[in-house]
N, CA and C atoms as an extended XYZ file, in Angstrom:
447
Properties=species:S:1:pos:R:3:atomname:S:1:resname:S:1:resid:I:1 pbc="F F F"
N       -16.493       36.231       14.719 N   UNK     1
C       -16.970       35.008       14.445 CA  UNK     1
C       -15.691       34.070       15.157 C   UNK     1
N       -15.702       32.812       15.443 N   UNK     2
C       -15.004       31.736       15.995 CA  UNK     2
C       -14.566       30.909       14.348 C   UNK     2
N       -13.116       30.623       14.366 N   UNK     3
C       -12.442       29.447       13.675 CA  UNK     3
C       -13.272       28.520       13.782 C   UNK     3
N       -13.859       27.636       12.717 N   UNK     4
C       -13.976       26.652       12.533 CA  UNK     4
C       -13.139       25.442       12.437 C   UNK     4
N       -13.136       24.573       13.236 N   UNK     5
C       -12.321       23.296       13.303 CA  UNK     5
C       -12.360       22.514       11.917 C   UNK     5
N       -11.664       21.720       11.203 N   UNK     6
C       -11.946       20.907       10.174 CA  UNK     6
C       -11.360       19.685       10.931 C   UNK     6
N       -10.583       19.356       11.692 N   UNK     7
C       -10.276       18.150       12.124 CA  UNK     7
C        -9.259       17.760       11.004 C   UNK     7
N        -8.271       18.619       10.004 N   UNK     8
C        -7.537       17.981        9.257 CA  UNK     8
C        -5.956       18.537       10.068 C   UNK     8
N        -4.930       17.427        9.623 N   UNK     9
C        -3.849       17.331       10.441 CA  UNK     9
C        -2.584       18.068        9.546 C   UNK     9
N        -2.531       19.097        9.951 N   UNK    10
C        -1.243       20.057        8.506 CA  UNK    10
C        -0.351       20.525        9.579 C   UNK    10
N         0.936       19.762        9.059 N   UNK    11
C         2.117       20.623        9.675 CA  UNK    11
C         2.362       22.041        9.192 C   UNK    11
N         2.206       23.019       10.541 N   UNK    12
C         2.785       24.139        9.909 CA  UNK    12
C         3.859       24.955       10.427 C   UNK    12
N         4.989       23.505       10.625 N   UNK    13
C         6.363       23.950       11.264 CA  UNK    13
C         6.376       24.228       12.506 C   UNK    13
N         5.517       23.726       13.415 N   UNK    14
C         5.544       23.696       14.610 CA  UNK    14
C         6.508       22.556       15.394 C   UNK    14
N         7.257       22.649       16.339 N   UNK    15
C         8.336       21.813       16.817 CA  UNK    15
C         7.228       20.583       17.350 C   UNK    15
N         7.706       19.747       17.307 N   UNK    16
C         7.209       18.560       17.958 CA  UNK    16
C         5.854       17.990       16.713 C   UNK    16
N         5.816       16.770       17.616 N   UNK    17
C         4.388       15.816       16.192 CA  UNK    17
C         3.432       15.714       17.386 C   UNK    17
N         1.990       15.412       16.812 N   UNK    18
C         1.237       14.355       17.635 CA  UNK    18
C         1.962       13.322       18.239 C   UNK    18
N         1.143       12.940       19.628 N   UNK    19
C         2.207       11.879       20.246 CA  UNK    19
C         1.567       10.389       19.509 C   UNK    19
N         0.601       10.199       18.687 N   UNK    20
C         0.584        9.031       17.832 CA  UNK    20
C         1.093        9.032       16.763 C   UNK    20
N         2.020       10.063       16.724 N   UNK    21
C         2.861        9.940       15.149 CA  UNK    21
C         4.265        8.910       15.301 C   UNK    21
N         3.916        7.869       14.200 N   UNK    22
C         4.976        6.826       14.011 CA  UNK    22
C         6.108        7.110       13.019 C   UNK    22
N         7.057        6.404       13.026 N   UNK    23
C         8.111        6.748       11.687 CA  UNK    23
C         7.212        6.094       10.737 C   UNK    23
N         6.615        6.614        9.503 N   UNK    24
C         6.925        6.137        8.454 CA  UNK    24
C         7.036        4.809        8.065 C   UNK    24
N         8.794        4.508        8.098 N   UNK    25
C         9.598        3.754        7.327 CA  UNK    25
C         9.282        2.205        8.391 C   UNK    25
N         9.401        2.506        9.531 N   UNK    26
C        10.104        1.666       10.326 CA  UNK    26
C         8.490        1.478       11.442 C   UNK    26
N         7.992        2.279       11.442 N   UNK    27
C         6.641        2.091       12.557 CA  UNK    27
C         6.676        2.382       13.721 C   UNK    27
N         8.366        2.542       14.401 N   UNK    28
C         8.757        3.189       15.910 CA  UNK    28
C         7.742        4.348       16.174 C   UNK    28
N         7.610        4.577       17.248 N   UNK    29
C         6.834        6.004       17.847 CA  UNK    29
C         7.870        6.674       18.317 C   UNK    29
N         8.973        6.889       17.687 N   UNK    30
C         9.860        7.886       18.159 CA  UNK    30
C        10.187        8.546       16.533 C   UNK    30
N         9.190        9.409       15.786 N   UNK    31
C         9.300        9.828       14.563 CA  UNK    31
C         9.584       11.440       15.461 C   UNK    31
N        10.816       11.873       13.913 N   UNK    32
C        11.686       12.834       14.563 CA  UNK    32
C        10.820       13.989       13.795 C   UNK    32
N        10.533       15.138       14.157 N   UNK    33
C         9.885       16.608       13.397 CA  UNK    33
C        10.719       17.176       12.438 C   UNK    33
N        11.869       16.978       12.352 N   UNK    34
C        12.835       17.253       11.070 CA  UNK    34
C        12.881       16.558       10.125 C   UNK    34
N        12.493       15.363       10.483 N   UNK    35
C        12.098       14.415        8.793 CA  UNK    35
C        10.504       14.271        8.737 C   UNK    35
N        10.277       15.100        8.101 N   UNK    36
C         8.496       15.214        7.273 CA  UNK    36
C         8.803       14.881        6.339 C   UNK    36
N         8.200       13.975        6.121 N   UNK    37
C         7.950       13.705        4.612 CA  UNK    37
C         7.159       14.130        3.613 C   UNK    37
N         6.045       14.927        4.306 N   UNK    38
C         4.976       15.446        3.537 CA  UNK    38
C         4.228       16.653        4.086 C   UNK    38
N         5.563       17.697        4.154 N   UNK    39
C         5.478       18.997        4.904 CA  UNK    39
C         3.867       19.745        4.288 C   UNK    39
N         2.908       20.286        5.258 N   UNK    40
C         1.488       20.495        4.564 CA  UNK    40
C         0.776       19.390        4.400 C   UNK    40
N         1.282       18.012        4.643 N   UNK    41
C         0.064       16.922        3.990 CA  UNK    41
C        -0.808       16.890        5.061 C   UNK    41
N        -1.640       15.994        4.953 N   UNK    42
C        -2.535       15.199        6.089 CA  UNK    42
C        -2.904       14.058        5.957 C   UNK    42
N        -2.655       12.987        6.504 N   UNK    43
C        -1.733       13.109        7.895 CA  UNK    43
C        -0.517       13.340        7.670 C   UNK    43
N        -0.272       13.982        8.833 N   UNK    44
C         1.686       14.059        8.757 CA  UNK    44
C         2.306       12.968        8.787 C   UNK    44
N         3.120       12.761        8.062 N   UNK    45
C         4.104       10.991        7.759 CA  UNK    45
C         5.698       12.080        8.047 C   UNK    45
N         6.117       11.241        9.185 N   UNK    46
C         7.164       11.629        9.676 CA  UNK    46
C         8.238       10.770        9.579 C   UNK    46
N         9.846       10.630        9.434 N   UNK    47
C        10.578        9.385        9.868 CA  UNK    47
C        11.031        9.396       10.946 C   UNK    47
N        11.618        8.798       11.936 N   UNK    48
C        12.652        8.767       13.136 CA  UNK    48
C        14.069        8.914       12.693 C   UNK    48
N        14.501        8.920       11.580 N   UNK    49
C        15.748        9.589       11.306 CA  UNK    49
C        16.163        9.151        9.892 C   UNK    49
N        17.061       10.235        9.789 N   UNK    50
C        17.425       10.301        8.365 CA  UNK    50
C        17.702        9.962        7.157 C   UNK    50
N        18.505        8.231        7.477 N   UNK    51
C        18.084        6.843        6.766 CA  UNK    51
C        16.862        6.554        6.207 C   UNK    51
N        15.787        6.814        6.923 N   UNK    52
C        14.655        6.103        6.609 CA  UNK    52
C        13.600        7.491        6.186 C   UNK    52
N        13.910        8.527        6.194 N   UNK    53
C        13.649        9.695        5.411 CA  UNK    53
C        14.174        9.726        3.835 C   UNK    53
N        15.297        8.909        4.097 N   UNK    54
C        15.693        9.324        2.340 CA  UNK    54
C        14.956        7.787        2.013 C   UNK    54
N        14.851        6.960        2.617 N   UNK    55
C        14.694        5.540        1.897 CA  UNK    55
C        13.223        5.880        1.887 C   UNK    55
N        12.010        6.770        2.799 N   UNK    56
C        10.643        7.161        2.718 CA  UNK    56
C        10.812        7.899        1.509 C   UNK    56
N        11.247        9.053        1.365 N   UNK    57
C        11.121        9.769       -0.235 CA  UNK    57
C        11.232        9.360       -1.319 C   UNK    57
N        12.491        8.189       -1.423 N   UNK    58
C        12.765        7.818       -2.509 CA  UNK    58
C        11.251        6.465       -3.155 C   UNK    58
N        10.918        5.941       -1.902 N   UNK    59
C         9.349        5.050       -2.159 CA  UNK    59
C         8.228        6.001       -2.644 C   UNK    59
N         8.293        7.056       -2.065 N   UNK    60
C         7.107        8.043       -2.404 CA  UNK    60
C         7.234        8.287       -3.737 C   UNK    60
N         8.547        8.749       -4.289 N   UNK    61
C         8.608        9.209       -5.582 CA  UNK    61
C         8.728        7.778       -6.417 C   UNK    61
N         8.859        6.948       -6.357 N   UNK    62
C         9.069        5.840       -7.243 CA  UNK    62
C         7.914        5.255       -6.694 C   UNK    62
N         6.782        5.305       -5.810 N   UNK    63
C         5.314        4.598       -6.227 CA  UNK    63
C         4.514        5.939       -6.987 C   UNK    63
N         4.499        6.707       -6.607 N   UNK    64
C         3.891        8.073       -7.709 CA  UNK    64
C         4.189        7.437       -8.984 C   UNK    64
N         5.704        7.348       -9.368 N   UNK    65
C         5.525        6.754      -10.914 CA  UNK    65
C         5.234        5.482      -11.446 C   UNK    65
N         4.896        4.761      -10.308 N   UNK    66
C         4.575        3.338      -10.711 CA  UNK    66
C         3.736        2.522      -10.245 C   UNK    66
N         2.815        3.554       -9.566 N   UNK    67
C         1.382        2.985       -9.263 CA  UNK    67
C         0.309        2.651      -10.349 C   UNK    67
N         0.398        3.639      -11.137 N   UNK    68
C        -0.194        3.802      -12.732 CA  UNK    68
C        -0.456        2.509      -13.445 C   UNK    68
N         1.011        2.298      -13.390 N   UNK    69
C         1.246        1.108      -14.260 CA  UNK    69
C         0.265       -0.325      -13.663 C   UNK    69
N         0.828       -0.707      -12.337 N   UNK    70
C        -0.166       -1.602      -11.699 CA  UNK    70
C        -1.323       -1.607      -11.375 C   UNK    70
N        -2.318       -0.252      -11.670 N   UNK    71
C        -3.700       -0.243      -11.500 CA  UNK    71
C        -4.003       -0.408      -13.125 C   UNK    71
N        -3.374       -0.597      -14.164 N   UNK    72
C        -3.930       -0.870      -15.347 CA  UNK    72
C        -3.559       -2.378      -15.349 C   UNK    72
N        -2.751       -3.104      -14.818 N   UNK    73
C        -2.022       -4.409      -14.943 CA  UNK    73
C        -3.444       -5.103      -14.242 C   UNK    73
N        -3.586       -4.534      -13.130 N   UNK    74
C        -4.813       -5.289      -12.138 CA  UNK    74
C        -6.115       -5.010      -12.737 C   UNK    74
N        -6.310       -3.870      -13.234 N   UNK    75
C        -7.510       -3.495      -14.319 CA  UNK    75
C        -7.531       -5.028      -15.466 C   UNK    75
N        -6.589       -5.273      -15.825 N   UNK    76
C        -6.592       -6.425      -17.098 CA  UNK    76
C        -6.809       -7.477      -16.310 C   UNK    76
N        -6.444       -7.963      -15.378 N   UNK    77
C        -6.504       -9.346      -14.879 CA  UNK    77
C        -8.097       -9.269      -14.336 C   UNK    77
N        -8.570       -8.357      -13.512 N   UNK    78
C        -9.636       -8.370      -12.959 CA  UNK    78
C       -11.055       -8.259      -14.169 C   UNK    78
N       -10.178       -7.406      -15.278 N   UNK    79
C       -11.513       -8.149      -16.264 CA  UNK    79
C       -11.891       -8.942      -16.761 C   UNK    79
N       -10.254       -9.748      -17.293 N   UNK    80
C       -10.366      -11.044      -17.663 CA  UNK    80
C       -11.092      -12.252      -16.838 C   UNK    80
N       -10.772      -11.951      -15.456 N   UNK    81
C       -11.240      -12.630      -14.697 CA  UNK    81
C       -13.107      -12.153      -14.320 C   UNK    81
N       -13.493      -11.349      -14.523 N   UNK    82
C       -14.978      -10.710      -14.522 CA  UNK    82
C       -15.608      -11.494      -15.543 C   UNK    82
N       -14.970      -11.480      -16.956 N   UNK    83
C       -15.274      -12.140      -18.075 CA  UNK    83
C       -15.906      -14.012      -18.120 C   UNK    83
N       -14.604      -14.497      -17.283 N   UNK    84
C       -14.737      -15.812      -17.199 CA  UNK    84
C       -15.849      -16.108      -15.953 C   UNK    84
N       -15.710      -15.152      -15.017 N   UNK    85
C       -17.066      -15.607      -14.135 CA  UNK    85
C       -18.653      -15.524      -14.555 C   UNK    85
N       -18.587      -14.296      -15.673 N   UNK    86
C       -19.677      -14.081      -16.079 CA  UNK    86
C       -20.295      -14.939      -17.099 C   UNK    86
N       -19.193      -15.668      -17.636 N   UNK    87
C       -19.539      -16.670      -18.729 CA  UNK    87
C       -19.619      -18.270      -17.883 C   UNK    87
N       -19.274      -18.361      -16.971 N   UNK    88
C       -19.668      -19.496      -16.094 CA  UNK    88
C       -18.567      -20.639      -16.458 C   UNK    88
N       -17.821      -19.945      -16.697 N   UNK    89
C       -16.270      -20.962      -16.795 CA  UNK    89
C       -15.469      -21.600      -15.885 C   UNK    89
N       -15.460      -23.044      -16.091 N   UNK    90
C       -14.925      -23.826      -15.010 CA  UNK    90
C       -13.716      -24.478      -15.510 C   UNK    90
N       -13.016      -24.429      -16.657 N   UNK    91
C       -11.731      -25.000      -17.245 CA  UNK    91
C       -10.583      -24.689      -16.274 C   UNK    91
N        -9.632      -25.318      -16.577 N   UNK    92
C        -8.340      -25.108      -15.985 CA  UNK    92
C        -7.772      -24.145      -15.909 C   UNK    92
N        -8.275      -22.886      -17.356 N   UNK    93
C        -7.619      -21.502      -17.071 CA  UNK    93
C        -8.276      -20.749      -16.371 C   UNK    93
N        -9.506      -21.061      -15.303 N   UNK    94
C       -10.495      -20.024      -15.297 CA  UNK    94
C       -10.352      -19.360      -13.707 C   UNK    94
N        -8.646      -20.052      -13.480 N   UNK    95
C        -8.622      -19.364      -11.847 CA  UNK    95
C        -7.120      -18.885      -12.116 C   UNK    95
N        -6.801      -18.746      -13.211 N   UNK    96
C        -5.500      -17.922      -13.561 CA  UNK    96
C        -5.491      -16.662      -13.074 C   UNK    96
N        -6.331      -15.646      -13.649 N   UNK    97
C        -6.485      -14.321      -13.622 CA  UNK    97
C        -6.374      -14.213      -12.256 C   UNK    97
N        -6.703      -14.901      -11.180 N   UNK    98
C        -6.754      -14.346       -9.572 CA  UNK    98
C        -5.057      -14.742       -9.522 C   UNK    98
N        -4.632      -15.634       -9.966 N   UNK    99
C        -3.068      -15.571       -9.726 CA  UNK    99
C        -1.799      -14.507      -10.357 C   UNK    99
N        -2.953      -13.946      -11.304 N   UNK   100
C        -1.987      -13.216      -12.083 CA  UNK   100
C        -2.354      -11.544      -11.020 C   UNK   100
N        -3.113      -11.539      -10.071 N   UNK   101
C        -3.721      -10.486       -9.269 CA  UNK   101
C        -2.854      -10.474       -7.949 C   UNK   101
N        -2.706      -12.052       -7.687 N   UNK   102
C        -1.717      -12.152       -6.445 CA  UNK   102
C        -0.321      -11.815       -6.840 C   UNK   102
N         0.155      -12.015       -8.124 N   UNK   103
C         1.694      -11.942       -8.297 CA  UNK   103
C         1.777      -10.423       -8.287 C   UNK   103
N         0.653      -10.077       -8.973 N   UNK   104
C         0.707       -8.412       -9.175 CA  UNK   104
C         1.121       -7.882       -7.954 C   UNK   104
N         0.161       -8.004       -6.798 N   UNK   105
C         0.225       -7.409       -5.871 CA  UNK   105
C         1.639       -7.667       -4.878 C   UNK   105
N         1.878       -8.577       -5.090 N   UNK   106
C         3.112       -9.665       -4.519 CA  UNK   106
C         4.141       -8.465       -4.571 C   UNK   106
N         4.145       -7.975       -6.136 N   UNK   107
C         5.125       -7.548       -6.777 CA  UNK   107
C         5.237       -6.078       -6.318 C   UNK   107
N         4.148       -5.120       -5.885 N   UNK   108
C         4.125       -3.834       -5.795 CA  UNK   108
C         2.925       -4.354       -4.777 C   UNK   108
N         3.051       -4.533       -3.647 N   UNK   109
C         2.152       -4.478       -2.412 CA  UNK   109
C         1.395       -3.177       -1.987 C   UNK   109
N         1.993       -2.251       -2.423 N   UNK   110
C         1.536       -0.758       -1.918 CA  UNK   110
C         0.342       -0.233       -2.941 C   UNK   110
N        -0.253       -1.291       -4.039 N   UNK   111
C        -0.722       -0.903       -4.902 CA  UNK   111
C        -2.247       -0.486       -4.360 C   UNK   111
N        -2.679       -1.022       -3.394 N   UNK   112
C        -3.853       -1.397       -2.794 CA  UNK   112
C        -4.121        0.156       -1.577 C   UNK   112
N        -3.289        0.221       -1.003 N   UNK   113
C        -3.068        1.223        0.304 CA  UNK   113
C        -2.603        2.517       -0.025 C   UNK   113
N        -3.026        3.607        0.616 N   UNK   114
C        -1.920        4.328        0.434 CA  UNK   114
C        -1.576        5.217        1.519 C   UNK   114
N        -0.419        6.003        1.593 N   UNK   115
C         1.090        6.549        2.647 CA  UNK   115
C         0.179        6.135        4.111 C   UNK   115
N        -1.116        6.933        4.564 N   UNK   116
C        -1.372        7.149        5.628 CA  UNK   116
C        -1.887        5.278        6.270 C   UNK   116
N        -2.012        4.490        5.636 N   UNK   117
C        -2.261        3.075        6.115 CA  UNK   117
C        -0.783        2.731        6.573 C   UNK   117
N         0.087        3.447        6.275 N   UNK   118
C         1.389        2.349        6.665 CA  UNK   118
C         1.887        3.209        7.890 C   UNK   118
N         1.220        4.371        8.581 N   UNK   119
C         1.633        5.079        9.659 CA  UNK   119
C         1.935        4.159       10.711 C   UNK   119
N         0.789        3.156       11.154 N   UNK   120
C         0.729        2.869       12.520 CA  UNK   120
C         1.429        1.613       12.575 C   UNK   120
N         1.927        0.689       11.300 N   UNK   121
C         3.210       -0.287       11.419 CA  UNK   121
C         4.416       -0.107       10.768 C   UNK   121
N         4.537        0.916       10.072 N   UNK   122
C         5.542        1.316        9.005 CA  UNK   122
C         5.666        0.482        7.647 C   UNK   122
N         6.398        1.281        6.720 N   UNK   123
C         6.213        0.706        5.405 CA  UNK   123
C         6.478       -0.899        5.181 C   UNK   123
N         7.804       -0.843        6.040 N   UNK   124
C         8.254       -2.586        6.179 CA  UNK   124
C         7.356       -3.483        6.287 C   UNK   124
N         6.732       -3.358        7.433 N   UNK   125
C         6.189       -4.259        8.301 CA  UNK   125
C         4.428       -4.529        7.457 C   UNK   125
N         4.273       -3.539        7.074 N   UNK   126
C         2.933       -3.386        5.932 CA  UNK   126
C         3.278       -4.191        4.743 C   UNK   126
N         4.341       -3.718        4.006 N   UNK   127
C         4.308       -4.556        2.763 CA  UNK   127
C         4.486       -5.961        3.078 C   UNK   127
N         4.992       -6.159        4.016 N   UNK   128
C         5.449       -7.795        4.428 CA  UNK   128
C         4.032       -8.635        4.649 C   UNK   128
N         3.282       -7.878        5.266 N   UNK   129
C         1.788       -8.438        5.654 CA  UNK   129
C         1.384       -8.665        4.309 C   UNK   129
N         0.963       -7.557        3.515 N   UNK   130
C         0.058       -7.426        2.153 CA  UNK   130
C         0.987       -8.581        1.640 C   UNK   130
N         1.763       -8.629        1.388 N   UNK   131
C         2.861       -9.686        0.477 CA  UNK   131
C         2.318      -11.236        1.005 C   UNK   131
N         2.381      -11.467        2.187 N   UNK   132
C         1.996      -12.439        2.572 CA  UNK   132
C         0.247      -13.089        2.692 C   UNK   132
N         0.102      -12.092        2.393 N   UNK   133
C        -1.590      -12.199        2.019 CA  UNK   133
C        -1.694      -12.232        0.708 C   UNK   133
N        -1.316      -11.723       -0.336 N   UNK   134
C        -0.936      -11.819       -1.710 CA  UNK   134
C        -0.435      -13.406       -2.081 C   UNK   134
N         0.272      -13.675       -1.337 N   UNK   135
C         1.098      -15.333       -1.390 CA  UNK   135
C        -0.185      -15.960       -1.370 C   UNK   135
N        -1.347      -16.386       -0.310 N   UNK   136
C        -1.782      -16.932        0.534 CA  UNK   136
C        -3.003      -16.783       -0.767 C   UNK   136
N        -3.430      -15.887       -1.476 N   UNK   137
C        -4.068      -15.811       -2.216 CA  UNK   137
C        -3.847      -16.749       -3.532 C   UNK   137
N        -2.370      -16.582       -4.165 N   UNK   138
C        -1.934      -16.982       -5.140 CA  UNK   138
C        -2.024      -18.745       -5.036 C   UNK   138
N        -1.592      -19.312       -4.012 N   UNK   139
C        -1.898      -20.683       -3.229 CA  UNK   139
C        -3.199      -21.064       -3.796 C   UNK   139
N        -4.331      -20.003       -2.965 N   UNK   140
C        -5.659      -20.755       -3.222 CA  UNK   140
C        -5.859      -20.703       -4.792 C   UNK   140
N        -5.013      -19.505       -5.411 N   UNK   141
C        -5.871      -19.522       -6.983 CA  UNK   141
C        -4.993      -20.778       -7.373 C   UNK   141
N        -3.773      -21.099       -7.229 N   UNK   142
C        -3.331      -22.275       -7.749 CA  UNK   142
C        -3.879      -23.863       -7.387 C   UNK   142
N        -4.174      -24.007       -6.149 N   UNK   143
C        -5.184      -25.226       -5.679 CA  UNK   143
C        -6.427      -25.211       -6.111 C   UNK   143
N        -7.165      -24.054       -6.639 N   UNK   144
C        -8.890      -23.864       -7.180 CA  UNK   144
C        -8.573      -24.445       -8.748 C   UNK   144
N        -7.325      -24.171       -9.469 N   UNK   145
C        -6.791      -24.631      -10.572 CA  UNK   145
C        -6.377      -26.068      -10.923 C   UNK   145
N        -5.661      -26.459       -9.754 N   UNK   146
C        -5.326      -28.088       -9.485 CA  UNK   146
C        -6.352      -28.378       -9.601 C   UNK   146
N        -7.635      -28.448       -8.458 N   UNK   147
C        -8.967      -28.836       -8.154 CA  UNK   147
C        -9.801      -29.160       -9.402 C   UNK   147
N        -9.717      -28.350      -10.669 N   UNK   148
C       -10.471      -28.375      -12.080 CA  UNK   148
C        -9.598      -29.508      -12.689 C   UNK   148
N        -8.554      -29.734      -12.642 N   UNK   149
C        -7.751      -30.391      -13.622 CA  UNK   149
C        -8.169      -31.941      -13.294 C   UNK   149
């Protein structure tokens, strides 16, 4: 019986990486098979040098520890926002939970995305883009709050 292909990308000790593998930290396309962040994981996450490998491992460790707290904080702000929207409040405080959501995302931008989404552009660039979007959301919420006053 022929083996069925599952489409999963698992690193099994082969020398060499798929050609579309980028450095997890900086996004360069010269990822090194000696610096695999998630051996046996899917998709394969690699880095281009030892320095980026150490930074990536530290980020993954810290992210696994901090991410649940940020989910709780976001849940609280979203719940407050839904209550205010549900009651149709248009007071000066109605848009402040949106500001809290934006500040939370700016503080820890990886709360919405997971590691495989960083592979194309690298962690540093992806976090920068998410922070810019969250700051734009913060400015929007401040402008909305000021329009009510």
